N, C-alpha and C positions, 0 to 999 in steps of 0.2 A: 530567609527561613533557615531554621536550624537543620542539621542534616538529618536527624530522625524523623523530623516531620516531612521532609522532603521524600524521604525513603518509603514512608508509609503512604504518602499520596501518590509517588510514582507506583508503587506495588498495587495500590487501589486502580489507579487508571489502567494499569497492565491487565489485571482481572476484568475490568470492565471491557476492555478492547477485545480479549479473549471471547468474553460472552456475546459481543455483539457480533464477531466473526462466527461463532457458533449458531447464532439465531440466523443470520444471512444465509448460513450453510443450510439450515433447516428449511428455509424457504425458497432456496434457489432450485432452478431446475438445471439438469445437465447442460443444456444448450446455452444457459445464461451466465452462469458464475459457477465456479468450483472453487473450493478453499484448500489452500495448500498448508499443512500444519507448521512447517518449519521451512525457513529459505534454504533452498537445494540448489546446487550448482554455482559455479563461479559468478556467472553473469548476474544472477539473482543477489548473490552477496555482495557483489561490487555495487548494485543499485541500491540497495538497503544502506550499505555503507556510507554512500554519497547523501543519502537523506540524513543520517546521523551527523555526519560531517557538517552539513550545512546548519542543522540545529545546534551543534557545538560551537560553530564558528559564528553563530549569529546573523548568517548571509540568506537563510531561508525566507523565501517571499510566503509570509505566514498571513492568514487573515486577522482581521482586527481582534478577533476572540481568543487568540492562541496568546497566552501569557506566560509568566515565568513559572506558575504552578503546573505540575504534570496534570495532563488529562489526555482523553483518547484523541488521537488525531489521524487525518487521512492525508495520503500521499500516493501519487500515481506515476509510472515510468513515463508516461506520455505527457506529464507535466513537471518535468524536472525542476527541484527546488522549491515548488509549491506545497505548502502544508496547510491544512484547514482543519477546521472543527466540523462538528456533524451537521451543524447548521448552514454550513457553507459548503458541503461536499458537492453540491451541483456545479459549483465552478471548477470541478476538475472534470468535466465532461470533455470529450475530445472535440475539437474545433470543427471537424468534419467528417464526412463519410468515409473519405480517403484515409483519415487516420483511424476511423473505426476497423478497417480491413489492413492496417499496417502493423506487422509484428513489431514489438518493442525491442525485441533482441537484434534481428538481422536487418531491421528496417525495409523489408520487401512487403509489397502488396500481396495479400492472399484472399481466397473467397473465405477462409474459415480462420478466424482468430480464436484462440482459446483463451477466455478472461480467467484470472486467477487473482487471490487475495491471501495475504500471509500477514500475521500479527507479530511485530517485533517490539517488545515492551507495550508502550501505549500506542504505537503507530501501525495502523491498517494500511498496508500497502498494496495496492492493485497494480496489475501489468497484464498485457496480452500478448500471447505467443502464436505463431504458425504451428503446426502439426511436426514440421520438421525441427524445429527448435524446442518443442517441449521434451522433458525427460522421459524417454522411451519405456522406463520402469514405474513412475510415478504419475506421468501425465503433467507434471508441474512445468 
């Protein structure tokens, strides 16, 4: 694919991901999902950098619908290296209730986990943090 066409598709997929994030934010309840507009904090930057590195190296565990052309993709901290399309997003579910209550950052079990999502280009990245690990100013 020529660079101009790729850039156009990447930009379109990134805008689409942002629209999906905004739509999910409108529908979410405070208890179910909060949206983070930008990756904040070194832990989150490292997680997203890992997703990007897997994509660039070709080592990501992608669903069969992820191809060479840019499109909206989903990834989650609790499924490192797994990247899926909208149709396969259910495969990112946590494997157990124990995982549902485990902080992705400190790996400790807590009664309350705050689920967050951020968009980085065409990738929507979900993660869950305990209250202690959330940013005290943004809640991210």
